C-alpha positions as CSV (number, residue, x, y, z in Angstrom):
1,M,33.8,-90.0,-91.9
2,E,30.2,-91.0,-92.6
3,F,31.4,-93.4,-95.3
4,L,33.7,-95.1,-92.8
5,M,30.9,-95.3,-90.2
6,N,28.6,-96.9,-92.8
7,L,31.4,-99.3,-93.8
8,G,32.0,-100.3,-90.2
9,T,28.3,-100.9,-89.7
10,E,28.1,-103.1,-92.8
11,L,31.2,-105.1,-91.7
12,L,29.8,-105.5,-88.2
13,A,26.4,-106.7,-89.6
14,G,28.3,-109.1,-91.8
15,V,30.3,-110.5,-88.9
16,I,27.2,-110.9,-86.8
17,G,25.5,-112.7,-89.6
18,F,28.4,-115.0,-90.1
19,V,28.5,-115.8,-86.3
20,I,24.8,-116.4,-86.2
21,G,25.0,-118.7,-89.2
22,W,28.0,-120.6,-87.8
23,A,26.3,-121.0,-84.4
24,S,23.1,-122.2,-86.0
25,K,24.9,-124.8,-88.1
26,S,27.0,-125.9,-85.2
27,L,23.8,-126.3,-83.0
28,R,22.1,-128.4,-85.7
29,T,25.2,-130.6,-86.0
30,L,25.3,-131.0,-82.2
31,I,21.6,-132.0,-82.0
32,R,22.0,-134.4,-84.9
33,N,25.1,-136.0,-83.3
34,R,23.4,-136.3,-80.0
35,R,20.5,-138.1,-81.6
36,A,22.8,-140.5,-83.4
37,G,24.9,-140.9,-80.3
38,R,21.9,-141.9,-78.2
39,F,20.8,-144.5,-80.7
40,W,24.3,-146.1,-81.4
41,G,25.5,-145.6,-77.8
42,S,22.9,-147.9,-76.4
43,L,23.9,-150.6,-78.9
44,L,27.6,-150.2,-78.3
45,A,27.3,-150.7,-74.5
46,D,28.8,-153.8,-72.8
47,N,31.2,-155.1,-75.5
48,P,28.9,-155.4,-78.5
49,Q,29.4,-157.9,-81.3
50,I,29.3,-157.0,-85.0
51,V,28.8,-160.1,-87.2
52,L,29.4,-160.5,-90.9
53,G,28.7,-163.6,-93.0
54,R,30.9,-165.5,-95.4
55,A,29.6,-167.4,-98.4
56,E,30.5,-171.0,-98.9
57,G,30.9,-172.9,-102.1
58,V,32.9,-170.2,-103.9
59,S,36.2,-170.7,-105.7
60,E,38.1,-168.9,-102.9
61,P,38.9,-171.6,-100.3
62,T,38.7,-169.2,-97.4
63,G,35.2,-168.1,-98.3
64,A,33.9,-164.8,-99.6
65,T,32.1,-161.8,-98.0
66,S,29.6,-159.7,-100.0
67,I,31.3,-156.4,-101.2
68,G,28.1,-154.6,-100.3
69,D,28.1,-156.0,-96.7
70,A,31.8,-155.0,-96.3
71,M,31.1,-151.5,-97.7
72,G,28.2,-151.2,-95.3
73,F,30.4,-152.2,-92.4
74,A,33.0,-149.7,-93.4
75,E,30.4,-146.8,-93.6
76,L,29.1,-147.8,-90.2
77,R,32.6,-147.8,-88.7
78,T,33.3,-144.4,-90.2
79,H,30.1,-143.0,-88.8
80,L,30.7,-144.3,-85.3
81,K,34.2,-142.8,-85.4
82,S,32.7,-139.4,-86.3
83,L,30.5,-139.6,-83.2
84,N,33.5,-140.3,-81.0
85,L,32.0,-143.7,-80.1
86,P,34.1,-146.8,-79.3
87,D,35.6,-148.6,-82.3
88,V,34.0,-152.0,-82.8
89,D,35.6,-154.8,-84.8
90,F,33.7,-157.7,-86.3
91,K,33.7,-161.5,-86.4
92,F,32.6,-163.8,-89.1
93,D,29.4,-165.8,-88.3
94,E,31.2,-169.2,-88.5
95,Y,33.7,-168.3,-85.8
96,L,31.2,-167.3,-83.1
97,Q,30.8,-169.2,-79.8
98,D,27.7,-169.3,-77.7
99,E,29.0,-166.5,-75.5
100,D,29.5,-164.2,-78.5
101,L,25.8,-164.2,-79.1
102,K,24.8,-162.8,-75.8
103,P,25.9,-159.1,-75.9
104,N,24.3,-156.5,-78.1
105,L,24.5,-157.7,-81.7
106,I,24.8,-155.8,-84.9
107,L,24.2,-158.3,-87.8
108,I,25.2,-157.2,-91.3
109,G,24.0,-159.2,-94.3
110,G,21.0,-161.3,-95.2
111,P,20.2,-164.9,-94.2
112,G,21.7,-166.2,-97.4
113,I,25.2,-165.2,-96.3
114,N,25.0,-164.6,-92.6
115,K,24.0,-167.6,-90.6
116,V,23.4,-165.6,-87.4
117,T,20.9,-163.4,-89.3
118,Q,19.2,-166.6,-90.5
119,Q,19.0,-167.9,-86.9
120,V,17.7,-164.7,-85.4
121,L,15.0,-164.4,-88.1
122,S,13.8,-167.9,-87.2
123,M,13.6,-166.9,-83.5
124,I,11.6,-163.7,-83.8
125,A,8.3,-162.7,-85.5
126,P,8.7,-159.6,-87.6
127,E,6.1,-158.7,-90.2
128,L,8.8,-157.8,-92.8
129,V,10.3,-161.1,-93.9
130,F,12.2,-162.6,-96.8
131,S,9.9,-164.8,-98.9
132,S,12.6,-167.5,-99.0
133,R,15.3,-167.7,-96.4
134,T,17.7,-169.6,-98.6
135,H,17.3,-167.7,-101.9
136,L,16.8,-164.0,-101.4
137,A,14.6,-162.6,-104.1
138,T,11.6,-160.9,-102.4
139,V,10.8,-159.0,-99.2
140,R,7.2,-159.6,-98.0
141,D,5.3,-157.2,-95.8
142,I,2.9,-159.5,-93.9
143,K,1.0,-156.6,-92.3
144,R,0.2,-155.0,-95.7
145,D,0.1,-158.2,-97.7
146,K,2.6,-156.8,-100.2
147,E,5.8,-158.0,-101.8
148,Y,8.8,-156.1,-103.0
149,R,10.9,-157.9,-105.6
150,Q,14.5,-157.1,-106.5
151,V,14.6,-155.8,-110.1
152,V,17.3,-157.1,-112.5
153,D,18.0,-155.5,-115.9
154,P,17.0,-158.1,-118.5
155,D,19.9,-157.2,-120.8
156,S,22.8,-156.7,-118.5
157,K,21.5,-159.0,-115.8
158,K,22.6,-156.5,-113.2
159,V,20.6,-155.5,-110.2
160,I,19.0,-152.0,-110.7
161,T,16.6,-152.0,-107.7
162,D,17.1,-153.6,-104.3
163,F,15.4,-153.8,-100.9
164,A,16.5,-154.3,-97.3
165,I,15.1,-155.0,-93.9
166,I,16.3,-153.3,-90.7
167,L,15.1,-154.8,-87.4
168,K,15.9,-153.7,-83.9
169,T,14.6,-155.8,-81.1
170,Q,15.5,-157.9,-78.0
171,N,18.4,-160.3,-78.5
172,P,16.8,-163.7,-78.7
173,F,19.9,-165.2,-77.1
174,N,19.8,-162.8,-74.2
175,P,16.7,-160.7,-73.6
176,Y,18.6,-158.1,-71.5
177,N,20.4,-157.0,-74.7
178,Q,19.5,-155.9,-78.2
179,V,20.0,-157.0,-81.7
180,L,20.2,-154.7,-84.8
181,L,19.8,-156.7,-88.0
182,V,20.6,-155.0,-91.4
183,A,19.8,-157.4,-94.3
184,G,19.4,-156.8,-98.0
185,I,18.1,-159.0,-100.7
186,S,21.7,-158.5,-102.0
187,G,24.7,-156.6,-100.7
188,F,23.4,-153.5,-102.5
189,G,20.4,-153.5,-100.2
190,T,22.4,-154.1,-97.1
191,W,24.8,-151.3,-98.0
192,A,21.8,-149.0,-98.7
193,A,20.2,-149.9,-95.3
194,V,23.4,-148.9,-93.5
195,E,23.5,-145.6,-95.4
196,Y,20.0,-144.9,-94.2
197,L,20.8,-145.8,-90.6
198,V,23.7,-143.4,-90.4
199,S,21.7,-140.6,-92.2
200,K,20.4,-137.5,-90.5
201,E,17.0,-138.3,-92.0
202,F,16.8,-141.5,-90.0
203,H,17.8,-140.0,-86.7
204,K,15.6,-137.0,-87.1
205,E,12.5,-139.2,-87.9
206,F,13.4,-141.9,-85.3
207,H,13.9,-139.5,-82.4
208,K,10.6,-137.7,-83.1
209,S,8.7,-140.9,-82.9
210,P,7.7,-143.2,-80.0
211,L,10.3,-145.6,-81.3
212,A,13.1,-143.6,-79.6
213,S,12.8,-145.3,-76.2
214,K,16.0,-147.0,-75.2
215,Q,14.7,-150.5,-75.7
216,G,12.3,-149.6,-78.5
217,S,11.9,-152.3,-81.2
218,F,11.2,-151.4,-84.8
219,E,11.2,-152.8,-88.3
220,C,12.1,-150.8,-91.4
221,L,12.0,-151.4,-95.1
222,V,14.4,-149.6,-97.4
223,Q,14.5,-149.4,-101.2
224,T,17.4,-148.3,-103.3
225,D,18.3,-147.9,-106.9
226,V,21.7,-149.3,-108.0
227,V,23.9,-147.1,-110.2
228,L,27.5,-147.8,-111.1
229,K,27.5,-150.7,-108.6
230,R,26.5,-148.7,-105.6
231,P,23.3,-147.6,-103.8
232,Y,21.7,-144.5,-105.1
233,N,18.5,-142.6,-104.1
234,V,18.0,-144.6,-100.9
235,R,14.5,-144.2,-99.4
236,R,12.5,-145.6,-96.5
237,L,9.2,-147.3,-97.3
238,E,8.3,-148.4,-93.8
239,L,9.3,-147.6,-90.2
240,R,7.1,-149.0,-87.4
241,P,7.3,-150.7,-84.0
242,I,7.3,-154.5,-83.7
243,A,6.4,-156.6,-80.7
244,E,9.1,-157.7,-78.3
245,T,10.1,-161.4,-78.6
């Protein structure tokens, strides 16, 4: 009888431990999803517009989109779906009308491929900039007077380290709305920046900082290694407020 009582006590303790562990994990997931939902929910209000770029002068007559940009868009879409947020389709930059630029904007791709990214960067004054807005090779941090250059393997000629800028600020086409710009030196950087934006690390850090206000503007610098043609070991180098335009 004593054996059965001890066994029952152990089983009960095990069940209680399982329930507590499950509840703790569920609570952490709920908090994380609420943080992410607040960030993305404000951007997805009022019929937002996601914009991808298309490269010209390629052999394909319909143009070409960076694989990294496309993969970044796919990861973002999957993340929004996991948060039960509205699905948002995209438009290519060349098909936008003036009215398409006035809602909240999410721009994916650097100024070398996305014309709207190029236009927005020319209208705002961030301190993280591309050293050349026609040939992406370096990100310059004006505040710290420092440059971050893409690294290419001298033998294989493949990118092994890339960088990206993330900016969130007033939409320069409509100050009542916001623009989120995700732009890498190459598509690897853009893809990595999206991975960082949908990560629990970003939302935890962001919502513990003064940047978390609904209209808070910020600039962010991301670095990534490139392994087997995809981002690896993505890390944030800078995350700080920027002045409203």
